[in-house]
C-alpha positions as CSV (number, residue, x, y, z in Angstrom):
1,X,-28.2,4.0,30.0
2,X,-30.9,2.6,32.1
3,X,-29.7,0.3,34.8
4,X,-26.0,1.3,34.3
5,X,-23.5,3.1,36.4
6,X,-22.8,6.8,35.5
7,X,-19.2,7.2,34.1
8,X,-17.3,9.6,36.2
9,X,-16.4,13.0,34.9
10,X,-18.7,12.5,31.9
11,X,-21.2,14.8,30.3
12,X,-24.6,13.5,29.6
13,X,-27.2,14.2,27.0
14,X,-31.0,14.5,27.6
15,X,-31.3,10.6,27.3
16,X,-28.4,10.2,29.9
17,X,-25.8,9.0,27.3
18,X,-22.2,9.9,28.3
19,X,-19.9,11.8,25.9
20,X,-17.2,9.2,25.3
21,X,-16.2,9.0,21.6
22,X,-15.0,11.8,19.4
23,X,-14.9,11.0,15.7
24,X,-12.8,13.6,13.6
25,X,-13.1,14.1,10.0
26,X,-9.8,15.6,8.8
27,X,-10.8,15.9,5.2
28,X,-14.0,15.7,3.0
29,X,-12.0,14.2,0.1
30,X,-11.5,10.5,-0.8
31,X,-9.6,8.6,-3.4
32,X,-12.5,6.1,-3.7
33,X,-16.0,6.6,-5.0
34,X,-17.9,3.8,-3.1
35,X,-21.5,4.0,-4.2
36,X,-23.0,4.0,-0.7
37,X,-21.0,7.0,0.2
38,X,-19.6,9.0,-2.5
39,X,-21.1,7.9,-5.9
40,X,-19.0,9.0,-8.8
41,X,-21.9,10.6,-10.7
42,X,-22.2,13.1,-7.9
43,X,-18.7,13.4,-6.7
44,X,-17.2,13.6,-10.0
45,X,-14.2,15.5,-11.5
46,X,-16.1,18.9,-11.0
47,X,-17.4,18.4,-7.5
48,X,-16.4,21.3,-5.2
49,X,-14.8,20.1,-2.2
50,X,-14.2,22.3,0.9
51,X,-11.7,24.9,0.1
52,X,-8.6,24.6,2.3
53,X,-9.3,27.8,4.4
54,X,-12.5,26.2,5.5
55,X,-10.9,23.1,6.9
56,X,-9.7,23.0,10.5
57,X,-6.0,23.4,11.0
58,X,-4.3,20.7,13.3
59,X,-3.8,23.1,16.0
60,X,-7.5,23.9,16.1
61,X,-8.4,20.2,16.0
62,X,-6.0,19.7,19.0
63,X,-7.6,22.5,21.0
64,X,-11.0,21.0,20.5
65,X,-9.9,17.6,21.5
66,X,-8.3,19.0,24.7
67,X,-11.7,20.5,25.5
68,X,-13.6,17.3,24.8
69,X,-11.2,15.5,27.1
70,X,-12.4,17.6,29.9
71,X,-16.0,16.8,29.1
72,X,-15.4,13.0,29.2
73,X,-14.0,11.9,25.8
74,X,-11.4,9.2,26.0
75,X,-11.5,7.6,22.5
76,X,-10.6,9.4,19.2
77,X,-11.1,8.1,15.8
78,X,-9.8,9.9,12.7
79,X,-12.0,9.7,9.6
80,X,-12.7,11.5,6.4
81,X,-13.3,11.2,3.5
82,X,-10.1,9.2,3.5
83,X,-7.8,10.6,6.4
84,X,-4.5,9.5,4.8
85,X,-5.1,12.1,2.1
86,X,-4.4,14.8,4.8
87,X,-0.7,15.8,4.7
88,X,1.3,15.3,8.0
89,X,-1.5,13.5,9.7
90,X,1.1,12.1,12.1
91,X,1.6,15.4,13.5
92,X,-2.1,15.5,14.6
93,X,-1.8,12.1,16.0
94,X,1.3,12.9,18.1
95,X,-0.4,15.9,19.4
96,X,-3.4,13.8,20.5
97,X,-1.3,11.1,21.9
98,X,0.3,13.5,24.3
99,X,-3.0,14.2,26.1
100,X,-2.9,12.2,29.5
101,X,-6.6,11.0,29.5
102,X,-6.9,9.7,25.9
103,X,-7.2,5.9,26.2
104,X,-7.5,5.1,22.3
105,X,-6.6,6.7,19.0
106,X,-7.9,4.8,16.0
107,X,-8.5,5.6,12.3
108,X,-10.9,4.5,9.7
109,X,-9.3,4.0,6.3
110,X,-9.8,2.2,2.8
111,X,-6.1,1.3,3.3
112,X,-5.1,2.1,-0.2
113,X,-2.4,4.4,1.1
114,X,-1.7,2.5,4.4
115,X,1.3,0.4,3.3
116,X,3.3,3.6,2.9
117,X,2.1,5.3,5.9
118,X,1.3,2.7,8.6
119,X,4.7,2.9,10.3
120,X,5.0,6.7,10.8
121,X,1.3,6.8,12.1
122,X,2.1,4.0,14.6
123,X,5.1,5.7,15.7
124,X,3.2,9.0,16.2
125,X,0.8,7.1,18.6
126,X,-1.9,5.6,16.4
127,X,-3.1,2.3,18.1
128,X,-5.6,0.8,15.7
129,X,-7.0,1.1,12.1
130,X,-10.5,-0.1,10.9
131,X,-10.2,-0.9,7.2
132,X,-13.2,-0.6,5.0
133,X,-13.1,-3.7,2.9
134,X,-16.5,-4.5,1.1
135,X,-15.3,-7.5,-1.0
136,X,-12.3,-9.9,-1.4
137,X,-13.1,-10.7,-5.0
138,X,-11.3,-8.4,-7.2
139,X,-14.0,-7.7,-9.7
140,X,-16.6,-6.9,-7.2
141,X,-14.2,-4.7,-5.1
142,X,-13.3,-2.8,-8.3
143,X,-17.0,-2.2,-8.9
144,X,-17.8,-1.1,-5.5
145,X,-14.9,1.4,-4.9
146,X,-15.8,3.1,-8.2
147,X,-12.4,3.8,-9.3
148,X,-11.1,0.4,-10.2
149,X,-8.8,0.2,-7.1
150,X,-7.2,-3.2,-6.6
151,X,-8.1,-5.3,-3.5
152,X,-4.4,-6.2,-3.4
153,X,-3.5,-2.7,-2.5
154,X,-5.8,-2.9,0.5
155,X,-4.5,-6.2,1.5
156,X,-1.0,-4.9,1.4
157,X,-2.1,-2.0,3.7
158,X,-3.4,-4.4,6.2
159,X,-0.3,-6.6,6.1
160,X,1.9,-3.5,6.8
161,X,-0.2,-2.2,9.4
162,X,-0.2,-5.6,11.4
163,X,3.6,-5.8,10.7
164,X,3.9,-2.4,12.5
165,X,1.9,-3.6,15.4
166,X,-1.3,-1.6,14.7
167,X,-4.5,-3.3,15.7
168,X,-6.7,-4.0,12.6
169,X,-10.3,-4.6,12.2
170,X,-12.2,-5.1,8.9
171,X,-15.5,-3.4,8.3
172,X,-17.8,-4.5,5.4
173,X,-20.9,-2.7,4.3
174,X,-23.2,-5.5,3.1
175,X,-25.5,-4.4,0.0
176,X,-28.0,-7.1,-0.8
177,X,-27.6,-8.1,-4.4
178,X,-24.2,-6.4,-4.7
179,X,-21.7,-8.0,-2.2
180,X,-23.7,-10.3,0.1
181,X,-22.0,-13.2,-1.6
182,X,-18.7,-12.0,0.0
183,X,-19.8,-12.5,3.5
184,X,-18.1,-16.0,3.9
185,X,-15.0,-15.4,1.8
186,X,-14.3,-12.2,3.9
187,X,-14.7,-14.2,7.1
188,X,-12.1,-16.8,5.6
189,X,-9.8,-14.0,4.7
190,X,-9.9,-12.2,8.1
191,X,-9.7,-15.4,10.0
192,X,-6.6,-16.4,7.9
193,X,-4.8,-13.2,9.1
194,X,-6.2,-13.1,12.7
195,X,-8.2,-9.8,12.1
196,X,-11.9,-9.3,13.4
197,X,-14.5,-8.5,10.7
198,X,-17.8,-6.7,11.1
199,X,-20.6,-6.6,8.7
200,X,-22.6,-3.4,8.7
201,X,-26.2,-3.1,7.3
202,X,-26.4,-0.8,4.4
203,X,-27.6,2.5,6.0
204,X,-29.4,5.7,4.6
205,X,-26.6,8.0,5.2
206,X,-26.8,11.2,3.2
207,X,-29.1,11.9,0.4
208,X,-27.3,10.8,-2.7
209,X,-26.6,7.1,-2.3
210,X,-30.2,6.2,-3.5
211,X,-30.8,3.9,-0.5
212,X,-33.5,1.3,-0.7
213,X,-34.7,-1.0,2.3
214,X,-34.8,-3.9,0.0
215,X,-31.0,-3.6,-0.5
216,X,-30.5,-4.0,3.3
217,X,-29.4,-7.5,4.4
218,X,-30.5,-7.6,8.0
219,X,-27.7,-8.7,10.4
220,X,-29.8,-11.7,11.7
221,X,-29.7,-13.0,8.2
222,X,-25.9,-12.5,8.0
223,X,-25.7,-14.6,11.2
224,X,-27.9,-17.3,9.9
225,X,-26.0,-17.7,6.8
226,X,-22.6,-17.9,8.8
227,X,-24.3,-20.3,11.3
228,X,-25.0,-22.8,8.4
229,X,-21.1,-23.1,7.9
230,X,-19.8,-22.3,11.3
231,X,-20.6,-22.8,14.9
232,X,-21.0,-19.2,16.1
233,X,-20.8,-18.4,19.8
234,X,-22.3,-15.0,21.1
235,X,-19.8,-13.0,23.0
236,X,-20.6,-10.5,25.8
237,X,-20.4,-6.7,25.2
238,X,-16.8,-5.7,25.8
239,X,-17.5,-1.9,26.6
240,X,-20.3,0.4,27.1
241,X,-21.9,1.7,23.9
242,X,-20.3,-1.0,21.7
243,X,-22.1,-0.9,18.4
244,X,-21.5,-4.5,17.1
245,X,-22.9,-7.7,18.4
246,X,-19.7,-10.1,18.4
247,X,-19.4,-13.8,17.8
248,X,-16.6,-16.2,18.1
249,X,-16.2,-19.6,16.5
250,X,-16.5,-22.8,18.5
251,X,-13.1,-24.7,18.3
252,X,-11.2,-21.6,17.3
253,X,-8.6,-20.8,20.0
254,X,-7.1,-17.8,18.2
255,X,-9.7,-15.3,19.6
256,X,-11.0,-14.6,16.0
257,X,-14.3,-12.5,16.1
258,X,-17.2,-11.8,13.6
259,X,-19.4,-8.8,14.5
260,X,-22.6,-7.4,13.0
261,X,-23.8,-3.7,13.2
262,X,-27.5,-3.6,13.0
263,X,-28.2,0.2,12.7
264,X,-31.3,-0.4,10.5
265,X,-32.9,-3.6,11.8
266,X,-31.9,-3.3,15.6
267,X,-30.9,0.5,16.4
268,X,-28.7,1.2,19.2
269,X,-29.5,4.9,19.7
270,X,-30.1,4.4,23.4
271,X,-26.4,3.7,24.1
272,X,-24.7,6.0,21.5
273,X,-21.9,8.0,23.0
274,X,-20.4,9.6,19.9
275,X,-19.9,13.0,18.7
276,X,-18.5,14.0,15.3
277,X,-16.3,16.9,14.2
278,X,-16.6,17.6,10.6
279,X,-13.6,18.8,8.5
280,X,-15.0,22.5,8.4
281,X,-15.4,22.7,12.1
282,X,-19.0,21.6,12.9
283,X,-20.1,19.3,15.6
284,X,-22.7,16.7,14.7
285,X,-24.4,14.6,17.4
286,X,-25.8,11.8,15.0
287,X,-24.4,10.2,11.9
288,X,-27.8,10.9,10.2
289,X,-27.7,14.6,11.2
290,X,-29.6,17.2,9.3
291,X,-27.6,20.2,10.7
292,X,-24.4,20.6,12.6
293,X,-23.2,23.1,15.4
294,X,-20.7,25.6,14.2
295,X,-17.6,25.5,16.6
296,X,-15.1,27.0,14.2
297,X,-16.5,30.5,14.4
298,X,-16.0,30.7,18.0
299,X,-12.6,29.0,18.0
300,X,-11.3,31.4,15.3
301,X,-13.0,34.3,17.2
302,X,-10.5,33.8,20.0
303,X,-12.8,31.9,22.4
304,X,-10.9,30.4,25.3
305,X,-11.0,26.9,26.7
306,X,-13.7,27.6,29.3
307,X,-16.0,29.4,26.7
308,X,-15.5,26.5,24.2
309,X,-16.1,23.9,27.0
310,X,-19.3,25.6,27.9
311,X,-20.4,25.7,24.3
312,X,-19.7,22.0,23.5
313,X,-21.2,20.9,26.9
314,X,-24.5,22.7,26.0
315,X,-24.5,21.1,22.6
316,X,-24.2,17.7,24.1
317,X,-26.5,18.3,27.1
318,X,-29.3,19.2,24.8
319,X,-28.8,16.3,22.5
320,X,-31.9,14.0,22.0
321,X,-31.0,12.2,18.8
322,X,-32.5,8.8,17.9
323,X,-32.8,8.9,14.2
324,X,-32.3,5.0,13.6
325,X,-35.2,4.4,16.0
326,X,-37.3,7.0,14.2
327,X,-36.5,5.5,10.8
328,X,-39.1,2.8,11.5
329,X,-41.7,5.4,12.3
330,X,-41.4,7.0,8.9
331,X,-39.1,10.0,9.7
332,X,-37.5,11.4,6.5
333,X,-35.4,14.4,6.3
334,X,-32.3,15.9,4.5
335,X,-29.1,14.6,6.0
336,X,-25.5,15.4,5.7
337,X,-23.3,13.2,3.5
338,X,-21.3,10.7,5.4
339,X,-18.2,11.7,3.5
340,X,-18.6,15.1,4.9
341,X,-18.7,14.2,8.6
342,X,-17.0,10.9,8.8
343,X,-18.4,7.3,9.7
């Protein structure tokens, strides 16, 4: 935050980062088994997901969101697992959409169920979806999602979302030697439908994805590859705390964008303004967190809004996370799985 103007009515952490973005995991379940997140040999048929009674109810989530708005949160993103597996998700969206100070409601999804649900979500107040799409080649896509899902199903979800008026972005986790040959085909596909695409460096989230540094394709190499075939133009940051570096294409008047997210090679901890609410009611102040802060016990114990606000404000005010910066210093510890707390 050095050199920037403080955001009015915001709550700041120990590194002067404002609380702005709340990411809500509504379920720890997913219908895919992507190897970098939920490898099937770990998340198999006998895997014990959270029991229903441990998962936050919609009314509880709404109450927490309302408290967070009072602390400066303006952007909401629904995550999972796969959020569209949660029944009646549109009811939660509608409740959040009624809050006066919420500026943006988005969802991250694999889009396999989106074609059937996009319209009802948009009518409830959802504004945008970010679709996880790691390959456009059918065979590579099947291999990466771990369940043999067809890429055409995801494309159908994207098309329906656009038809309904939802904003759409594509996110691609690039794993060197697995899907890095899909970078240009994905750009071609995204450009053809007028949807931004962002390439994410393969990250060491959780403990079971067998992450190796030599499987990371640095974002500078992604941009280098694209510059060999396309005339990329760097774009200015569109908002504080933006995680991606964005590029346009010279001569393209459509506004199409390519972005890269460089959590490994160029950490952006210093501007991170995100807090995560896990499906079982824990607050996590970093994607690479080792432990969360239990908020559900206080909530179900009858804590009022003032008490909850004080509790959450204290959690954020004491935050000093900078894991991506510390990675290069050799820091290693046990982390929560990404499927547990959302991306």
